[in-house]
N, C-alpha and C positions, 0 to 999 in steps of 0.2 A: 292548837299547837301545830306548827309545821315541822318538817324534817330537820331544819336547822336548829329550831328550838329544842327538839327532842335530843339531838346530838349534844347541845349545850347542857341540857338537864342530866344526861347520862354522864357527861364529863364532870359536872358539878358533884354528883353523888359519888363518883369514884375518885375524887380529888385526893382523899386520904391515902389511897393506894398508889398514888403518883401515876395515874393513867393519863396519857396525853390525849389531847383533843382529837388527834388523828386516829388513835386507837379506838376512842369512843365512836368516831364516825365509822370506822371499819366494822365495829360491833353492830351498830344500828343498821348499816347497809347489809350485813350478813343476815340479820334477822328478817329484814324486809325481802331480801332475795329468797330466803327459805320459804317464806309465806307465798311469794309470787310463784316460785317453782312448784310448790305443792298444788296450788290452785290451777296452774296452767296444765298440769298433768291429771286433772280431774279429781284431785284429792280435796281434803278439807283440813283446816287447822283449828284446834281447840286449845285455848290458853285459859287455865283455871283462874277464875276471878276477873278475867278480862272479857271473855266471850269467844265466839267461834267465827271463822271466816268460811263461807260456803259459796259455791257457784249457784246462781239462781237464773232460770230462763227469763228472758224479757221478750214479750210478744212483738210480732211485726206491727208496725203502725204507719200511718200516713205522716209524711214530713210537713213542715211549714216553713214559710219564709220569715225569719225573725224580724226584719225591719217593719214589714207591714202586717205581721201576724196572721197572714192568710194561709189557709191550708192549700196544698197543691196536690192534685190527683196523680201527677206524673212522678212524684217523689215518694217512694215507699222505703221506709227503713226496715231492713230485714230483722228477723228474730236473732237473738244472740244470747250468750250467757254473760252475766256480769257478776263480779264479786260483791257479796253483801256480808255485813257483820251482824251477828246475832248477839244481843246482850246476854250476860250470864244470868242464870236463874239465881234468885236469892234462896237461902236455906228454907225459908217459909214456903216459897213456891215449889221448891223441890220436894218437901215433905207432903204437900197437899196433892201432888201429882202421883204419889204412890198408891 
């Protein structure tokens, strides 16, 4: 599902409340902005039943030229942090970890 399909789905589920597609788009954009803002300021986001968004470090590595798939020594990609999503624990996994 892409962003447009997500907006369409939100609009479809809120049709009974006469929510316009523009308002559904604003709601989706607001949620995505809040997640982005929290992660960009070093925080994390946890949504019950959906999972968590966290920042995870990615090690530096040598780059490669995609057309010929040859590694190059002069191209080094620096380490950085990237957002990752953790799946939620099921109740069974949650109980067994106690």
